[in-house]
N, C-alpha and C positions, 0 to 999 in steps of 0.2 A: 603384214606390213602394207601400208598403202603407197600406190604409186599414182601420183596426180600431176595435172598441169596447172601450174600457177596462173592466175588471172592476170591479164595485161593491166598495166597501171593506169592506162587511159580509162579503164572502167571505174576508176575511183575505188578499187579494192585493194586492201592491204596496205599501201604506203600512207593513205589519209590520216592525217593527225601525226604522222610520225617523221615526215620530212618537211621541215620549214623551207621557205623560199631561199634562205640562205644556203642550206644543206642542197638544194636543187642546183643552184649555181656553182656551188662547190664540185659537184659531180660533173657539170659541164666543163668547168676549168680543168679538171684532172683528166678528162678525155681529150681536150684540146692541147693540153701539154704533152700529153703521151703521142698524139699524132704529130705535132708540131716536132717534137723532139727527134722522133723518128724519121720524119721527112728530112729534116736537117742532117741527120746522120747518115742517111742514105746519100744525100748530096755529097757529103764528105768522102764517104766511102767511094763514090764514082771519082772523086778527084784523087783517090789514092791515100787519102789521109786515115782511113780506117782500116787497120789490118784485119786479116781473116776474111770470112764473109760476113754478111749482115743480114739479120732476121727481124722482121717487125710483125705488128699486130694490127695492121690497117684493117678497119671495119669490125675489130673485135673489142674496142675500147671499152664498152660497156661491161664486159664481162668482168674484167679486173678491177674497174672503177667501182661497180655496184657492190661486189663481194667485198673488197677490202674497206669499203666505207662502213660496213656493218661490224667490222672487228674492233674491240677494245684495245687499248694500249698494252695490256697484259697478254693478249692472245699472240700467238706465233704464226707466221706466215712462210710458207714455201713457195716462192715467186718463179714462174717459169719466163720464157723468152718472148712470149706474146702478151705479157701481163705488165707492161711498164707502168701503167697507171696506179698500180699497187705500190710500186716503190715511190712514187709522188705523194700518194696519200699518206704514206707512212712517215714521209718527212725528208726523202733524198732531193737534193735540189737539182735543177736541170743542169746546172754547171759540173756537178760530180757525176752525173750519168753520162754526159758528153765527154768528160775527161776519161770515163771508163771506156767508151766506144774508141777513143783516139789512143789508148794505151798510156795515158799520162800518170804521173805519179799522183795526181790529186784525185784519179778515179777510185772507186770503192775497192778494188783489189790491188792498187797502186802498180797497174801495169802487169800484174803476175797471172792473169788468166784472160780467157777468151772474153770476147766483148759482151756476151750475153750471160756469162757465168758470174753473176754478183748478187750480193744481198748484203745489207747493213745489219751485222749481228746487234750492233747498239740499238737498233730500232725494231729488233724482234724479227728479223727476216733472215731466212736461210739461203744461201747461194745455191743455185740449182746446178746439177750435173746433166749431162746429155742423155743419159740411159733413161729415158722415160719409160714408166712413170715412176722411177725409183724415189722421188720426192714423196708419193703417197706413203711409202714405208717411213720416211723420216717422219712425216707429220703424225702418222700413227704411233710412232715411238714418243714423240713428244706428248701425245694425248694420254699414253699409257703412263708417263711420268706424272702428269697432272692428276690422272686418277689416284695413283699410289700415294702422292702427297697430299690428297684431299683438297687440291687447288682449283678454285672455281675460275677456270679459263679454258680457252679453246685453241685448237690448231686447225689450219685450213691450207689447202694446197689445191692448184690447178693441174690439168693434164688433158692431152688431146684424146680424140676418139680412137686414132691408131694404137695408142698405147694400152686400150683396153683388152687387147688380144695378147698381152704379156702376162706371165705368171706373177709378176710383181703386183698388178692390179687385184688379182684375185686373193692373193696373200693379205695385202693390206685391207680389203674388204672383209675377209673372213675374219681376221683378228679383231678388227674395229667392231664389227657385228658381235662376235662372242663375247668381248669385254665390255660392250656397250660404252665405247671410248668418245669422249667429247672432241670429236674431230668432223670437218665438213670437207668433203670431196667434190670439187667443181670441174666436171668434165666439160670441156670446151669442144663441142661437136661443130667443127668448122668444115665439115663435109668431105674433107680429104686428109689422108694420112700421107703426106708427101703427094705422090700421085695416085694413090688408092682410094677410090669413091667407097662411099659407106656400104653399098651393096656387095662389094668385094671383100669387106673387112668384118662383118658379123651378119648372122642370120636373124638375130633378135636384138632389138635395141638394148644398149647396155643399161638404160634406166630400169629395165625390167629385172636386171640382176640384183638390185639393192634388196628387193623382197626375198630374194634366194638366200641373202646373207642376213636377214632379219632386221632391216631398218628401212627408213623411209626413202623413196626416191621422188624427186620433183622435177617436172621438165618446165622450164623457163624460156621465154623469149630473150637469148642473149644479146639481143640489139636493143633492148629497153633496159637502161641503166637503173631505173627506178625499181622495175620489176626484180632485176638482180639483186638490189639492195634488199628488198622486202623478203625474197626467198631465203637469203643468207641470213638476214636477221633472224628469221624464224628458226632456221636450222641452228643457229648459235644458241638460242633460247632452249631449243629441246636438248643441246648438248648439255648446257649448264643445268639443266634439270634433271639429268641423269638418264635421259631418255635415249643416249647412244648418238651414232653418227648419222649423216644425211648425205645421200648423193644428189647433187643437183646437176642436171644435164642443161647446159646453156646452148641453145640452138643458134648458131651464128654462121659466118662464112668468112673463110680466108680470102680476102680480096685481092692478094698479091701472092706471088709464087712462094714456095717453101722458103725461099731465101733469095738472095739478090741474084743469084746465078740461074734461077728457074724461070724460065719465060711463061709457064702455066698454059700452055697450048693445049694440054689434056682436059682442060675445063671448058665446057661449052659456053660461049659468049652470052647465050641467053640466061644461063644460070648467074653468071656474074651480074648482068644488068638487072634482073629480078632482084637480087640482094642489094644492088646498089640504091634502089628505091627504098630501102629500110635502114639506111644509113644511121648508126647509133646518135652521131653528134647533131645531125640534122633534125633527128626526132626530138632530142632534148632542147635544141634551139627553138623549135617551134612551140614547145610547151612553155619555155621561158619568155618568149616574144609574147605570147598570149597573157602572160602575167606580168606585162608592162617592163620586163628587163632589157636594158640596152645591150643586146648580145654583140652588136658590132664593136663596142667598146670593150668588151671582155675579150674578144677576138684580137683586138689590136694591142691590149695589155699583154696578152700571152704572147704574141708574135714579138713584142719588144723584149720581154723577158727572156725569150729564147735567143734573140739576137745578142743580148749582153752576154748570156751564159755561153754562147758559141765562142765570142770573142775571148772571154776570159778562159775557157777551156784550151783553145788554141794557143793562148799566151803562156799556158802553165808548162812547167818542165817535164821532160821525160824522167823515167825513173834512175836513180843513181845505180849503174851496174854492180858497184860493190856491195850492194844490199840484197842481192838476187836470192841469197839463201835465207834472208830474214823471213821468219814466218813459216818456213817449211816443217818445222816440228814445234809441237806445243811445250813451251819450257815452263815449269813450275804448275800451279793451278790453273786449270782452264777458266777462262772469263764466261761468266754467265751471259746469256742473250739478255739485251736491254729492252726496255719498253719502247714502242713507237707512237707516233702521233695517231690521234683518232678524232679528226675533225666533225664527225656528225654530232649535231647538238644534242641529241638525245644522251649522250655520255655525260656531257657537262651539266645538263638539266636533270639528270637522275631518272630519265625516261625509259632507260635500258635496263635490262637485266643483267646487271654486271656486278 
């Protein structure tokens, strides 16, 4: 099985002819919404309005935006705490996300779970658990169901570099490889597992492990949203063709601490500044400016959207305490996961292998 590095999209390889200008704008919008929502939520957290701690994906927006954009409505996603752009792309509104952070009844879990433990099952998204990478096993299980039922669809999940040291990672990789399951594993290599750097985490890069389990591993610039899209699109096509799973390693950087309580003093300043020059949003903005897009207007529109969403979320009610036991157990037949939005033009134009 091959392990290779995906070419950068600047080279004109891969995404040419597959992403229209409207798609490239959508990708930027998703990243701007992710960063803007999380910055607003961090501000609310510091005001004491967001319970618990707060986790964000600043600097990693391209990983979830590019990957989720390549997935069809009938595909299923297991989204983690630094992958907010995937929720946006699947159709979750900023108001509902902010209401979730605030613990309001209008949030995705109606105030019943931690502020990052959410997923809209009606949009084909499974809410995460904190024991990473357990969602690899969930995605693998869904892919097994697709195979057994003869369905042409795919599962995808994200996870961090630190979670590759756990047994769950190997169990999911092994079963997916043996069964040639239609699943895409996206490893977000953000250089640190909390405070543990890569050289203290593993002796061999995890991308090399894909070959050991019998499937393709691809190294991608995780700060290039179009490269992430193309690598995921290709992985999905392999999965639908019966060629099994793909491990995508997205090279990126966690630009903030592990969570709001982490000052990140263990990270060398020089390392942060090097990655700051590769900011995924600024890179996509530069592409679109050269294509004649009014990026400033897009930024203003996103900012205004988040302002309205914040006001609405803050005005929404808290959960009714009398309903605290609702939803604890499944009563009757379980509701199947619904289909999410898939804004890539390739799906509507029939250019995707779906």
